[in-house]
N, C-alpha and C positions, 0 to 999 in steps of 0.2 A: 722303630717305635712310634715315632711322629706321625707317620703316614698311617699306620695301623690305627692309631688312636683317632685320627681325623676321620678315617673311613667309617669306623664304628659310630662316632658321633654324628657324621653326615647322614648315615643310613637310618639310625634311630631318630634323628631330627626330621628327616623327609617323611618317615613313617608316621610320626606324630603329626606332622602337618597336614598330611592327607586326612587323617581322622578328624583334627580340629576344623579343617576347611569344610568337610562334608557337614559337620555339626553346625558350623557358623551359617551356612546357608540356610540350613533347615531352621536354625533359631531365629536369624534374621526375617525369613519369611513370616514366621509365626509372629514375631514382633510387630512387623509392619501391619499384618492383617488384624492383630488384636489390640494394638495401641496406637498405631498411625504415625504420621510424619512429625508431629509435635514431640512426642516422646522420643522419637529417634533423634531429633534435633537436640533435645536437652541432654540425651546420653552423650552425644558428641561434644557438645558444649562444656559439660561438667568434667569430661575426660580431658579437655585441653585446659581447663582452669587447674585441675589437680596435677597436671604435667607441669604448670608453671609452679606450683608449691613445691613439686619435687625438686626444684632447683636448689632448695635447701640442702640437697645432696651434693650438688654443684662439683661432681667429678672427683670427690674425695675418695670414693671407692675406686675409681679407674687409677687414680695415682697410687694407691695402696696396692692394687693388683699388679701395676707395673713394677712396684718395688718387690713383689713376691716371685717374679719370674726367676731371678738369680738364685735366691735361696732354695726354691723348689728344684731347679736344675741341678743345684749342689747338695741336695737332701739336707739342708741346714735346718733341723727341726726347731731348735731354739729361736733362730731368727724368724722363722715362719710364726712361731708361738707368739713372739713380742709384737710382730706386725698384726697378727689376729686379734690380739688383745686390744691394740690401738683401734683397729677396725670396729670391734665390737662396742667400745665406749662411744666411738664417733656416731655409730648409727643409732644408738639409743638417745643421743642428744638430737640427732636428725628427726627421729620419730616424734620427738616433743616438739621441735620447731614447726614441723609440718602441721601438726595439730593446732598449734598456736596461730600460725599464719592462716589456716584454713578458717578459724573462728573469726579472724580479723576481716577475712574477705566476705563473710556472711552477710553483713548489712548491705553490701553493694551488688548483690545478685540481681536485683530488679532492673538494673541498668541494662542488662543483656537478655532479660527474660520478659521484658514488658508487653509483648504481643503473643505470648503463649497461653493456652488453655490447660496446662499441665497443672494438677493440684499438689499440695504437700511438697512444693519445691524445697523448702529448708530441710525437711526430713530426707529427702532424695540426696540433697546435697551433703548432708552429715554422714550418710551411709557410704557415699563415694569417698569422703574424707578419711573415715576409718579403715576402709579398704586400701587406701594408699599409704596411711601411716604405719599401721600395726605390723606388716610384713617386714618392715625395716629392723624389727627386733630379732628377726631370724635369718634374713637373707645373706648376711655377711659371709656366713659358712658356705652357702650355695655357691658364691663366686670362687671359692677355693677349689671346687671340683672342676671348673673350668681351666684354672691354671694348671691342674694335674691332668687335664685332657680327659676327664671322666664326666663331660657335661651330659652324656648320654643317660646317665643315672637320674639326673634331675629332669631330664626330658621324658624319661619313662614314667616317673612319678607325676609329672605334670600331665602327661596324656591321660592317666587314669582319673585324676581329679577333673580334668576338663570335661571328659565324657560323663562323669557323675553330675557335675555341675550343670552343664548344658542340658542334660536330660531332665534334671529336676526343675530347671528354670523353664523349659518348654512346657512340661506339665503344669507348672504353676500358671503360666500365661494361658494355656488352654482352658484350665479349669476356673481360674478366678480373675484373669486380667488384672491382676495386682502387681503394679511395677515395684512397689515397696518390697513385697514378699520376694519378688525377682531378685532385688538387690541384696536382701538378707541372706539368701541361698548363696549368692555369688561371694560375699564378704566372708561368710563362714567357712566355706570350702577353701578359699584362697588362703586363710588364716591357717586352717588345719594343714593343708598342703605345705606351707612354710615351715610349720612346726615339725612335720614329719622328716622334711628335708635336713632341718637343723639337727635332729637327733641322729639321722642316718650318717651325716658327715662325721659327727662325733664318734660313732662306732667304727667308722672306716679309718679314722685317724686319732687314735687314743691319746697321742701326745698333746692334742688340743685341750685335753681336761687337765694337764699338768699346770700348777700354780706358776705363774711368772712374776718373778720379784724384779728382775732388772728392767731398765727402760731402754727405748730405742736409742741407739748411738746418735751423736749430734749430726754426723754427715747424713745418715739415712733420713732422719728427721728433718734436717734443713732441705734435702731433696724433695721430700713429700710436701713440705710447706710451699716451696717454690713452685712444684707442679700444681698444687692445689689452687693457688692464686691464678694461674694461668688457666686452669680447667673451669674455674668459677666463671671467668670472663667468656670462655668458649661455650659453656652450656647456656649461660644467659643469652648469648648471640643465637645459639642454636635453636634455643626455644622461641624467640622472637621471629626466627626465620621459618620454621616448620610447624609450630604450634599455635600461631595466632590467626591462621586462615579462618577457622570457625568463628573466632571472636569478631573479626572484621565483618565476615558475612552476615552474622547474626545482628551486628550494630547497623550495618549500612543496608542490608537487604531484610531478612527476617530468619526467625528460627526454623522455619519449615524448609528454607532454602539449605539450611545446614544439613537437615535430614535428607535432602535429595542428594547433595554432594557426598554425604556419609556413605552412599552405596558404591560410588565409584572409588572413594577413599578405601573402603573395605576391600574392593577387588584388587586394587593396586597393592595394598599393603599385603594382601595374601600372596601376590607374586613376589613382593620384596621378601617377605618371610621365608618363602621357599628357597629363594636364592640365599639368604642370610644362614640357612641350615647348612650351606657348603661354606660360606665365608666367615661365620662366626667361628667355626671350628678351625678353619685354616689360620684364622687371626691368632689363636692361641699356639698354634704350631710355629707361626711366624715369630711369636714372642720367645718360644724356646729357641728358635733358629738364631735370632739376633742375638741372644745371650751366649751363644756358643761358636757361631760360624764366622767365616770371612765375608767382607763386604761383596766380593764377586759371587760367592755362593748365594747371598741374600738377593743380588741382583737377578741371577739367573732363575731364581724361584719366583721373584717378583714378575718376570716377563711371562712365567707360565700363568701365574695368577691373573695377569692382565689379559692374556687370551681367553682364559676361562670366565673371566669378569665380562668381557664384551660379549661372548657367545651367549652367556645366560641372560644378560640384561637386555641385549638386543632382541634376542628370541622371545623373551617374555614382553618386552615393549611392542614388538609386532603382534604378537598374540592379543595383547591389550586393544591396540588400535584397530585390528580386523574384527575381534569377537566381543568387545565388551557392550556394543549396543545391541547386537542381535541376542545376546546372553541376557541382559537387562529386560529386553522386550519379551522373551520367552519366560523369564523368571517372575517378574512382577508387573510388566506391562509397559508399553511405549510412553505413558504419561510420566514415568520416572527417569526419562532420558533428558540429558543437558544438551546445550548447543555443541555442534562438533568442534568449534574453535576450543571450547574448554577441553574436550578430549585431547585435541592435538597438543595443546600446551601441557596437560597433566602427563601425557606419554613422554614428550621430549624432556620434562623435569624428571621424571622417573629414570630415563636413561642417563641424563647428564649427572645426576646425583649418584646413581649406581656405578658408574663408570670411574668415580673417584675412590671406590671401595679398596682396590688393591693398593693404590698409592698411600691411601689414608691408614691402612692396616700396617704398612711399614713405619710410617710416621708416629702413630700411636704406641706401637710395641717398641719402637726405638726411643721412647720418652721425649719426643719433640712437642713439648706443650708450651714452654716459655716463649719460643720464638714467634710463634704466631698467635699469641694470646689475644690480640686485639682484632684479628681478621674476622671472627663470627659476629663481633659487635659493628664493625664496619658493614659487612654483609646485612645484618639486621637492620641498620639505620636505612641502607639503600632499599632493602625490601619493603619496610613499612612505608616509605615515602611513596614509591611506586605503586604498592598495592593499594593504598588509601586513595591516591589520585586516580589510578586507573579503574578501581571499582565504581567510582562515581562517573566514569566517563563511558565504560564499555560493559559494566556489570561484573558478574562473578568471574568471568574470565580474566578480568584485570587483577584480581587477587593473586591468582596463579601465575600470570604473566610477570607480575612484580617479583615473585619468588624466583622465577627463571632468569630474569635480568640481573638480580643481584647475585645469583650463582655464577654467571657468566663474566661479571665485573670483578669478583674478588676471589673465592677459593679455587675457581677453575684454573689460575695460574699460580697462586700463593702456595697451595699444598705441594704440587711437584717441584717447585722452587727449592722449598727447604729440604725435602727428602733428597733431591738430586745433589744439592750442595753439601749436605752434612752427612749423609749415609752413603749415597753411591759414588759421590765426588766425580761426577760426570756431567757433561753439558745437558741442560734441559731441553735442548734442541731434539734430543732423541725421543723425549716424552711426547712432544708435541707432534712430531713426525708419526709416531705410532698411533697417537690419538686421532690425527687426521685420517690416517689411512683406515683405521677401524670405523670412524664415523662415515667415511665415504661408502665403505662396503655396507654398513648398516642401513643407511638411507636408500642405497640402490635396491638392497634386498627387501626393504619394506615396501618400496614402491612396487617391485616385481610381485611379491606376495599378496599385496593388496589387489593389484590388476587381475592376478589369476583367481583369486578367491571371490572377486566381485561377480563372476559368473554364477555363483550359488547365493541365492538369497539368505537362507539360514532362518527362514521363517517357521519351519517345522523342525521337530527334534532330529528327524534323519538328515536334514539339509544342514542344520546346525552341526552335527557330528562331523559330516563331510567336510564342511568349510573350516572346522577346528583342525581336522587332520591335514588339510592342505595347509593351513597357516603355520602348523608345526613342522611339516615335513619339508616344505620349500626352503625355508632358511637353513635348516640342518644340511640339506643337500649342497646348497651354495657354499656354506661355510667349510664343509668337508672337502669339497673340490678345490677350494682355495688354500687351505691351510694343512693339507695332509702331508706335505713335504717339510713344514717348519719343525724346527727342534722342540718347540713348545707343545705342539700337537703330538709329536711323537712321545714326549714325555708323559702327557696325560694319557695317551693311548696305552703306554707301558703299564702305568698304574692300573687302568682299567682292565687289561688283560691279566695283570697279576691277581686282581680281586676275583676275576672269574675263575682262573686256575685254582686257586685257593678254595673257591666255592665248589668246583667240580671235584676236587680232592676230598673234601668234607662228605660230598655226596656218596662218593665210592666207598669211604671208610664206613659210612653209615649203612650202605647196603651190605 
């Protein structure tokens, strides 16, 4: 059942992502052509500011979701209801706190927008604020779908709303070039989407409507509070690591540079989101696995996910390295390209962060929050120091180099240390040997693919398609030839063949 639910979630997620990706490119093209780089920069800047305010949530939801795995696995409806009641009250408070913090930030916006020509900045910011805070009144129920491994329902509803929202926003930009109306449409559909999901979950799980008079038992409450304290520190650190780049660029360079980087960021995040459609759903399966299975079983599944993790992140990293520049040139013009060094650092950071997915999934679903609570803060301190110093020395590349340096100095070794010690109870030597083995293969494959594809310029659509086909095919051929005898590859192949057999069976029945 775990595999079946994961496959459904992954399939729906990837289908949704294909739709969203196509729409996002069209929308971004219209956005740049109608509003320009300054508006694109403001869009990225305010997104980061509101991500900072969302730290008010500070991992409370993650801690409660972790507490839900066991009662969901045991079908303990009463315990689920008690936890969801706590979740509901907490998220209402969070919505209020975000609104309050957002209003406090309002007078200081001019510090980061001093060189922009965008009008009505405060109105734009307030619309961003409402779009961030109000969904918290509804989304606590949506997360329950993920624990039940039925996230595909939320994904399907999100797909419909995204198509509607993007279509309306594109129409608004074409007809009026009115950014405020663009944001109003986005906020309205986001809120309606959240409300629809809220009531849909209520109909699926009627026991959520029962009145809950009892309070959470002291042990569960104590565990949640302990984890929340740890996750607060982790989320603050994570924000300072990954969400301050635009703030540093806008302050030390300019807002237009934020807009330039945002195109690279969008393409990288599209790749990350595609991969996350696989890993986010495996994540909830691992949570169910940790609640029921032995350490050896968890370790064997982890090795499978590590191979899958490497395959996907290295493949997409190679595609980004080879294809991002010709793609941007064909899409919006060579004037939107950044320095090659920036691309190299961004791709390495994308790979390094992604390769921690499989080990981080085990850490989080096993509830290891308290032990490494200070790690993200340490990484954040290193990141900010290196980024601020390096941006003044070598420009925008320095911001991203600071992030990469901080990752290699801190979580690169701390995350596997805690998982191997507490969960697997094995030597961490295994992790670094596997990591080095995969990294060596990835670098060699990237160089080979880059060399082979360099014979095609990619300046025309036909050449671009051929270059992309090579960049996709070469790594897959190399990986299949290297891993086809491994137990992990055979496991993944078995699942794939099982899916194909079931699909063929359904086709025959339908015929």
